[in-house]
N, C-alpha and C positions, 0 to 999 in steps of 0.2 A: 218257218224262211219258206220262201216259195223258191221253186226250182229254176234253174236257166235253161234258157235256149244258147246254144252256143256254136254248135258246129254249124256250117255253112249250108250244107243240106237239110239240116233241118229248118232254118231260116226260108229255104228255096221252097221247101214243102208245101210251108205254111203259106208263102206269096202264092204259089200255083194252084193250091187247093181250097185253102180257105176264103174268108169272104171278108170282103172290106169296107170300114165306113170314116168317113173323116168328117172332123172338124176344122175351127181356125188354127189348132196349135198342133194337132196332133191325126196320124193315121192308125186305125188299127186293125189289124190282120187276124181273124178268130179261126181255128179248126180245131174239130173233137181229136182227142188222142186216144179214146177206149183206155185209160187208165182212171186212176181216182184221185190225180196230180191236175196242178194248174201250173202250168211251164209259160214264163215270159223270155221274150227277148226285146231288148231294147236298139234301136236303130237310130244313129244322128248322123247327118251326113256332113261331110265338109262344106257345103253349102251354107249351113247354119252357121258357121263362124270357125275361129281357129279353136284348138284345143283346150283353151280353157272354157271357153263359151260351151262348147261340145259337150265338154266332162261336166258343168255346171247344170246343162239341161240335162243330162243322164243321171246325175245324181236328184234332180228333183223327180224325175219321172220313177227311178227306183223307190224314193221315200214314200211318193204317191202311192205306188202299188202295196209297200210295204205297210202302210198304215191303215190301208183300203182291204187287205189280202182276204180278212174272212167275209166282206159282198162280194169274191168274184165265186163262181160256182166252180164246182171241179169238174176235170175231165176235158181240160182243154188247153191248146197250145195259144198263146197271143204273142202277137210281136206287134212291138209299139215303134209307131216310126216318128219322128221330131221334124215338123214342118220349120222352115227358117224363121215364119212369126213366131215361134215359142223362142228367140231368143231373145234374152233380158226380160223377160216374164219370171212373175211372182210364183211363189209355191202354190199359192189358192188359185192362180190359174191356169196351172197345169193339174193339179188333182181333180179342179173343176171338169175341165177339159176331157180327163182319162174317165171321171166316172160317168160324165155323157154319153161318150162311148160306148162304155158296158152298158148302160143301158138302152142304145140303139142295138146293139148285139144281141140284147136280152141274156146277159151272161152277169147279171146283177142279182143276186138272192133277194135284195131287200126288194124288188121290183116282182120278182116273179111267182 
């Protein structure tokens, strides 16, 4: 199981010091954390929809991370932000967007 980023200051640290890339459905911030862990934070704003919609998007992102966890390089804090275009998308769309961003950031072990 991956570790979670839970504290506001941890999210802010990744936002301010990390590097970001975006695609159609997601934005990903990545920052080296000098540990052997990969930590994920997921953010879905109220702009995406009501709580039911936001929780569904969060679950899709979390499941995509869980099933592809071994593909991510260790030693990074990663914050994934859902864009409002992610609303109503299928699991495969979200998973594809997540893996695309991991390749752009060069944190995908399969590509390194």
